[in-house]
PQR file of N, CA, C, O and H, with PARSE charges and radii, in Angstrom:
ATOM      1  N   MET A   1       9.623 -23.590  -6.989 -0.4000 1.5000
ATOM      2  CA  MET A   1       9.522 -22.671  -5.857 -0.0000 2.0000
ATOM      3  C   MET A   1      10.836 -21.911  -5.641  0.5500 1.7000
ATOM      4  O   MET A   1      10.848 -20.800  -5.111 -0.5500 1.4000
ATOM      5  N   ASP A   2      11.931 -22.532  -6.060 -0.4000 1.5000
ATOM      6  CA  ASP A   2      13.228 -21.884  -5.886 -0.0000 2.0000
ATOM      7  C   ASP A   2      13.509 -20.929  -7.033  0.5500 1.7000
ATOM      8  O   ASP A   2      12.879 -21.019  -8.087 -0.5500 1.4000
ATOM      9  H   ASP A   2      11.921 -23.434  -6.491  0.4000 1.0000
ATOM     10  N   GLY A   3      14.444 -20.022  -6.836 -0.4000 1.5000
ATOM     11  CA  GLY A   3      14.838 -19.116  -7.910 -0.0000 2.0000
ATOM     12  C   GLY A   3      14.437 -17.686  -7.655  0.5500 1.7000
ATOM     13  O   GLY A   3      13.781 -17.380  -6.659 -0.5500 1.4000
ATOM     14  H   GLY A   3      14.956 -19.949  -5.980  0.4000 1.0000
ATOM     15  N   PRO A   4      14.834 -16.807  -8.562 -0.5600 1.5000
ATOM     16  CA  PRO A   4      14.581 -15.372  -8.393  0.2800 2.0000
ATOM     17  C   PRO A   4      13.107 -15.006  -8.420  0.5500 1.7000
ATOM     18  O   PRO A   4      12.696 -14.056  -7.754 -0.5500 1.4000
ATOM     19  N   ASN A   5      12.301 -15.748  -9.183 -0.4000 1.5000
ATOM     20  CA  ASN A   5      10.881 -15.405  -9.302 -0.0000 2.0000
ATOM     21  C   ASN A   5      10.187 -15.410  -7.948  0.5500 1.7000
ATOM     22  O   ASN A   5       9.364 -14.541  -7.662 -0.5500 1.4000
ATOM     23  H   ASN A   5      12.636 -16.520  -9.724  0.4000 1.0000
ATOM     24  N   CYS A   6      10.519 -16.388  -7.118 -0.4000 1.5000
ATOM     25  CA  CYS A   6       9.898 -16.489  -5.795 -0.0000 2.0000
ATOM     26  C   CYS A   6      10.238 -15.255  -4.964  0.5500 1.7000
ATOM     27  O   CYS A   6       9.364 -14.692  -4.305 -0.5500 1.4000
ATOM     28  H   CYS A   6      11.188 -17.095  -7.350  0.4000 1.0000
ATOM     29  N   GLY A   7      11.496 -14.833  -4.992 -0.4000 1.5000
ATOM     30  CA  GLY A   7      11.917 -13.652  -4.236 -0.0000 2.0000
ATOM     31  C   GLY A   7      11.257 -12.392  -4.750  0.5500 1.7000
ATOM     32  O   GLY A   7      10.827 -11.538  -3.974 -0.5500 1.4000
ATOM     33  H   GLY A   7      12.206 -15.290  -5.527  0.4000 1.0000
ATOM     34  N   ILE A   8      11.182 -12.283  -6.078 -0.4000 1.5000
ATOM     35  CA  ILE A   8      10.568 -11.096  -6.678 -0.0000 2.0000
ATOM     36  C   ILE A   8       9.092 -11.023  -6.302  0.5500 1.7000
ATOM     37  O   ILE A   8       8.586  -9.956  -5.955 -0.5500 1.4000
ATOM     38  H   ILE A   8      11.531 -12.977  -6.708  0.4000 1.0000
ATOM     39  N   LYS A   9       8.404 -12.165  -6.373 -0.4000 1.5000
ATOM     40  CA  LYS A   9       6.977 -12.176  -6.028 -0.0000 2.0000
ATOM     41  C   LYS A   9       6.775 -11.797  -4.571  0.5500 1.7000
ATOM     42  O   LYS A   9       5.833 -11.081  -4.229 -0.5500 1.4000
ATOM     43  H   LYS A   9       8.815 -13.032  -6.655  0.4000 1.0000
ATOM     44  N   THR A  10       7.667 -12.282  -3.717 -0.4000 1.5000
ATOM     45  CA  THR A  10       7.558 -11.959  -2.292 -0.0000 2.0000
ATOM     46  C   THR A  10       7.749 -10.468  -2.063  0.5500 1.7000
ATOM     47  O   THR A  10       7.001  -9.850  -1.305 -0.5500 1.4000
ATOM     48  H   THR A  10       8.432 -12.864  -3.995  0.4000 1.0000
ATOM     49  N   VAL A  11       8.752  -9.890  -2.718 -0.4000 1.5000
ATOM     50  CA  VAL A  11       9.023  -8.458  -2.565 -0.0000 2.0000
ATOM     51  C   VAL A  11       7.858  -7.642  -3.088  0.5500 1.7000
ATOM     52  O   VAL A  11       7.433  -6.677  -2.453 -0.5500 1.4000
ATOM     53  H   VAL A  11       9.359 -10.391  -3.334  0.4000 1.0000
ATOM     54  N   ARG A  12       7.334  -8.032  -4.258 -0.4000 1.5000
ATOM     55  CA  ARG A  12       6.226  -7.286  -4.848 -0.0000 2.0000
ATOM     56  C   ARG A  12       4.985  -7.400  -3.976  0.5500 1.7000
ATOM     57  O   ARG A  12       4.238  -6.434  -3.821 -0.5500 1.4000
ATOM     58  H   ARG A  12       7.679  -8.816  -4.774  0.4000 1.0000
ATOM     59  N   MET A  13       4.764  -8.588  -3.404 -0.4000 1.5000
ATOM     60  CA  MET A  13       3.614  -8.792  -2.534 -0.0000 2.0000
ATOM     61  C   MET A  13       3.759  -7.926  -1.283  0.5500 1.7000
ATOM     62  O   MET A  13       2.804  -7.277  -0.855 -0.5500 1.4000
ATOM     63  H   MET A  13       5.371  -9.372  -3.530  0.4000 1.0000
ATOM     64  N   SER A  14       4.952  -7.919  -0.706 -0.4000 1.5000
ATOM     65  CA  SER A  14       5.203  -7.111   0.489 -0.0000 2.0000
ATOM     66  C   SER A  14       4.997  -5.637   0.179  0.5500 1.7000
ATOM     67  O   SER A  14       4.384  -4.913   0.964 -0.5500 1.4000
ATOM     68  H   SER A  14       5.728  -8.446  -1.054  0.4000 1.0000
ATOM     69  N   ALA A  15       5.513  -5.188  -0.975 -0.4000 1.5000
ATOM     70  CA  ALA A  15       5.366  -3.791  -1.360 -0.0000 2.0000
ATOM     71  C   ALA A  15       3.893  -3.445  -1.530  0.5500 1.7000
ATOM     72  O   ALA A  15       3.457  -2.357  -1.153 -0.5500 1.4000
ATOM     73  H   ALA A  15       6.011  -5.776  -1.612  0.4000 1.0000
ATOM     74  N   HIS A  16       3.127  -4.374  -2.100 -0.4000 1.5000
ATOM     75  CA  HIS A  16       1.699  -4.129  -2.309 -0.0000 2.0000
ATOM     76  C   HIS A  16       0.977  -4.013  -0.973  0.5500 1.7000
ATOM     77  O   HIS A  16       0.145  -3.126  -0.783 -0.5500 1.4000
ATOM     78  H   HIS A  16       3.481  -5.257  -2.407  0.4000 1.0000
ATOM     79  N   ILE A  17       1.299  -4.910  -0.055 -0.4000 1.5000
ATOM     80  CA  ILE A  17       0.664  -4.886   1.268 -0.0000 2.0000
ATOM     81  C   ILE A  17       1.018  -3.587   1.994  0.5500 1.7000
ATOM     82  O   ILE A  17       0.153  -2.948   2.592 -0.5500 1.4000
ATOM     83  H   ILE A  17       1.974  -5.630  -0.210  0.4000 1.0000
ATOM     84  N   ILE A  18       2.295  -3.203   1.937 -0.4000 1.5000
ATOM     85  CA  ILE A  18       2.730  -1.961   2.582 -0.0000 2.0000
ATOM     86  C   ILE A  18       2.007  -0.775   1.970  0.5500 1.7000
ATOM     87  O   ILE A  18       1.569   0.130   2.680 -0.5500 1.4000
ATOM     88  H   ILE A  18       2.998  -3.722   1.451  0.4000 1.0000
ATOM     89  N   HIS A  19       1.883  -0.784   0.636 -0.4000 1.5000
ATOM     90  CA  HIS A  19       1.189   0.309  -0.056 -0.0000 2.0000
ATOM     91  C   HIS A  19      -0.262   0.398   0.393  0.5500 1.7000
ATOM     92  O   HIS A  19      -0.778   1.492   0.622 -0.5500 1.4000
ATOM     93  H   HIS A  19       2.239  -1.519   0.059  0.4000 1.0000
ATOM     94  N   GLU A  20      -0.925  -0.755   0.521 -0.4000 1.5000
ATOM     95  CA  GLU A  20      -2.318  -0.774   0.964 -0.0000 2.0000
ATOM     96  C   GLU A  20      -2.450  -0.208   2.371  0.5500 1.7000
ATOM     97  O   GLU A  20      -3.343   0.595   2.643 -0.5500 1.4000
ATOM     98  H   GLU A  20      -0.506  -1.644   0.335  0.4000 1.0000
ATOM     99  N   VAL A  21      -1.559  -0.629   3.262 -0.4000 1.5000
ATOM    100  CA  VAL A  21      -1.609  -0.170   4.654 -0.0000 2.0000
ATOM    101  C   VAL A  21      -1.359   1.330   4.733  0.5500 1.7000
ATOM    102  O   VAL A  21      -2.077   2.054   5.422 -0.5500 1.4000
ATOM    103  H   VAL A  21      -0.834  -1.281   3.041  0.4000 1.0000
ATOM    104  N   VAL A  22      -0.328   1.792   4.015 -0.4000 1.5000
ATOM    105  CA  VAL A  22       0.001   3.222   4.028 -0.0000 2.0000
ATOM    106  C   VAL A  22      -1.148   4.035   3.452  0.5500 1.7000
ATOM    107  O   VAL A  22      -1.502   5.088   3.980 -0.5500 1.4000
ATOM    108  H   VAL A  22       0.255   1.204   3.455  0.4000 1.0000
ATOM    109  N   SER A  23      -1.732   3.534   2.356 -0.4000 1.5000
ATOM    110  CA  SER A  23      -2.859   4.239   1.739 -0.0000 2.0000
ATOM    111  C   SER A  23      -4.029   4.336   2.710  0.5500 1.7000
ATOM    112  O   SER A  23      -4.683   5.375   2.807 -0.5500 1.4000
ATOM    113  H   SER A  23      -1.445   2.678   1.927  0.4000 1.0000
ATOM    114  N   LEU A  24      -4.286   3.249   3.424 -0.4000 1.5000
ATOM    115  CA  LEU A  24      -5.386   3.235   4.388 -0.0000 2.0000
ATOM    116  C   LEU A  24      -5.136   4.253   5.496  0.5500 1.7000
ATOM    117  O   LEU A  24      -6.037   4.998   5.880 -0.5500 1.4000
ATOM    118  H   LEU A  24      -3.756   2.405   3.344  0.4000 1.0000
ATOM    119  N   ILE A  25      -3.909   4.278   6.004 -0.4000 1.5000
ATOM    120  CA  ILE A  25      -3.561   5.226   7.065 -0.0000 2.0000
ATOM    121  C   ILE A  25      -3.719   6.659   6.573  0.5500 1.7000
ATOM    122  O   ILE A  25      -4.301   7.498   7.261 -0.5500 1.4000
ATOM    123  H   ILE A  25      -3.177   3.673   5.691  0.4000 1.0000
ATOM    124  N   TYR A  26      -3.192   6.939   5.367 -0.4000 1.5000
ATOM    125  CA  TYR A  26      -3.307   8.292   4.814 -0.0000 2.0000
ATOM    126  C   TYR A  26      -4.762   8.666   4.601  0.5500 1.7000
ATOM    127  O   TYR A  26      -5.155   9.804   4.856 -0.5500 1.4000
ATOM    128  H   TYR A  26      -2.719   6.258   4.808  0.4000 1.0000
ATOM    129  N   CYS A  27      -5.576   7.701   4.128 -0.4000 1.5000
ATOM    130  CA  CYS A  27      -6.995   7.986   3.908 -0.0000 2.0000
ATOM    131  C   CYS A  27      -7.668   8.370   5.219  0.5500 1.7000
ATOM    132  O   CYS A  27      -8.453   9.317   5.260 -0.5500 1.4000
ATOM    133  H   CYS A  27      -5.256   6.777   3.921  0.4000 1.0000
ATOM    134  N   VAL A  28      -7.367   7.648   6.283 -0.4000 1.5000
ATOM    135  CA  VAL A  28      -7.966   7.948   7.583 -0.0000 2.0000
ATOM    136  C   VAL A  28      -7.528   9.329   8.063  0.5500 1.7000
ATOM    137  O   VAL A  28      -8.350  10.125   8.516 -0.5500 1.4000
ATOM    138  H   VAL A  28      -6.728   6.879   6.250  0.4000 1.0000
ATOM    139  N   ILE A  29      -6.231   9.607   7.960 -0.4000 1.5000
ATOM    140  CA  ILE A  29      -5.706  10.895   8.427 -0.0000 2.0000
ATOM    141  C   ILE A  29      -6.312  12.044   7.636  0.5500 1.7000
ATOM    142  O   ILE A  29      -6.791  13.020   8.213 -0.5500 1.4000
ATOM    143  H   ILE A  29      -5.564   8.960   7.591  0.4000 1.0000
ATOM    144  N   PHE A  30      -6.291  11.923   6.299 -0.4000 1.5000
ATOM    145  CA  PHE A  30      -6.789  13.015   5.474 -0.0000 2.0000
ATOM    146  C   PHE A  30      -8.300  13.133   5.568  0.5500 1.7000
ATOM    147  O   PHE A  30      -8.844  14.232   5.453 -0.5500 1.4000
ATOM    148  H   PHE A  30      -5.902  11.130   5.830  0.4000 1.0000
ATOM    149  N   TYR A  31      -8.986  12.011   5.778 -0.4000 1.5000
ATOM    150  CA  TYR A  31     -10.434  12.072   5.954 -0.0000 2.0000
ATOM    151  C   TYR A  31     -10.763  12.850   7.224  0.5500 1.7000
ATOM    152  O   TYR A  31     -11.700  13.648   7.256 -0.5500 1.4000
ATOM    153  H   TYR A  31      -8.544  11.119   5.872  0.4000 1.0000
ATOM    154  N   ASN A  32      -9.982  12.605   8.259 -0.4000 1.5000
ATOM    155  CA  ASN A  32     -10.187  13.324   9.516 -0.0000 2.0000
ATOM    156  C   ASN A  32      -9.874  14.808   9.357  0.5500 1.7000
ATOM    157  O   ASN A  32     -10.404  15.641  10.092 -0.5500 1.4000
ATOM    158  H   ASN A  32      -9.221  11.957   8.233  0.4000 1.0000
ATOM    159  N   ASN A  33      -9.015  15.136   8.399 -0.4000 1.5000
ATOM    160  CA  ASN A  33      -8.652  16.528   8.156 -0.0000 2.0000
ATOM    161  C   ASN A  33      -9.504  17.152   7.061  0.5500 1.7000
ATOM    162  O   ASN A  33      -9.307  18.314   6.705 -0.5500 1.4000
ATOM    163  H   ASN A  33      -8.585  14.460   7.801  0.4000 1.0000
ATOM    164  N   GLY A  34     -10.452  16.383   6.523 -0.4000 1.5000
ATOM    165  CA  GLY A  34     -11.328  16.910   5.487 -0.0000 2.0000
ATOM    166  C   GLY A  34     -10.682  16.968   4.117  0.5500 1.7000
ATOM    167  O   GLY A  34     -11.143  17.707   3.247 -0.5500 1.4000
ATOM    168  H   GLY A  34     -10.612  15.439   6.812  0.4000 1.0000
ATOM    169  N   LEU A  35      -9.614  16.194   3.910 -0.4000 1.5000
ATOM    170  CA  LEU A  35      -8.920  16.208   2.621 -0.0000 2.0000
ATOM    171  C   LEU A  35      -8.931  14.818   1.982  0.5500 1.7000
ATOM    172  O   LEU A  35      -8.009  14.449   1.254 -0.5500 1.4000
ATOM    173  H   LEU A  35      -9.239  15.594   4.617  0.4000 1.0000
ATOM    174  N   PHE A  36      -9.981  14.062   2.265 -0.4000 1.5000
ATOM    175  CA  PHE A  36     -10.034  12.667   1.825 -0.0000 2.0000
ATOM    176  C   PHE A  36      -9.937  12.534   0.308  0.5500 1.7000
ATOM    177  O   PHE A  36      -9.306  11.601  -0.189 -0.5500 1.4000
ATOM    178  H   PHE A  36     -10.729  14.362   2.857  0.4000 1.0000
ATOM    179  N   TYR A  37     -10.548  13.444  -0.426 -0.4000 1.5000
ATOM    180  CA  TYR A  37     -10.638  13.293  -1.880 -0.0000 2.0000
ATOM    181  C   TYR A  37      -9.307  13.514  -2.582  0.5500 1.7000
ATOM    182  O   TYR A  37      -9.139  13.099  -3.729 -0.5500 1.4000
ATOM    183  H   TYR A  37     -11.060  14.202  -0.023  0.4000 1.0000
ATOM    184  N   PHE A  38      -8.359  14.163  -1.911 -0.4000 1.5000
ATOM    185  CA  PHE A  38      -7.047  14.354  -2.518 -0.0000 2.0000
ATOM    186  C   PHE A  38      -6.235  13.063  -2.505  0.5500 1.7000
ATOM    187  O   PHE A  38      -5.322  12.888  -3.312 -0.5500 1.4000
ATOM    188  H   PHE A  38      -8.496  14.500  -0.979  0.4000 1.0000
ATOM    189  N   VAL A  39      -6.568  12.168  -1.591 -0.4000 1.5000
ATOM    190  CA  VAL A  39      -5.805  10.934  -1.440 -0.0000 2.0000
ATOM    191  C   VAL A  39      -6.508   9.775  -2.130  0.5500 1.7000
ATOM    192  O   VAL A  39      -5.851   8.819  -2.542 -0.5500 1.4000
ATOM    193  H   VAL A  39      -7.309  12.310  -0.935  0.4000 1.0000
ATOM    194  N   TYR A  40      -7.809   9.837  -2.262 -0.4000 1.5000
ATOM    195  CA  TYR A  40      -8.589   8.700  -2.755 -0.0000 2.0000
ATOM    196  C   TYR A  40      -8.598   8.665  -4.277  0.5500 1.7000
ATOM    197  O   TYR A  40      -9.465   9.257  -4.920 -0.5500 1.4000
ATOM    198  H   TYR A  40      -8.342  10.613  -1.927  0.4000 1.0000
ATOM    199  N   PHE A  41      -7.618   7.959  -4.843 -0.4000 1.5000
ATOM    200  CA  PHE A  41      -7.552   7.820  -6.299 -0.0000 2.0000
ATOM    201  C   PHE A  41      -7.799   6.372  -6.667  0.5500 1.7000
ATOM    202  O   PHE A  41      -7.789   6.024  -7.848 -0.5500 1.4000
ATOM    203  H   PHE A  41      -6.915   7.479  -4.320  0.4000 1.0000
TER
END
């Protein structure tokens, strides 16, 4: 459990979660603006 791998996994997991949240927010905003398909990849 100790070592750099644990820290790297935590950072990557956090980055993934942040990316998901940001993507969701952008999808909602652009969907409301009628530009959903530009964001949905």
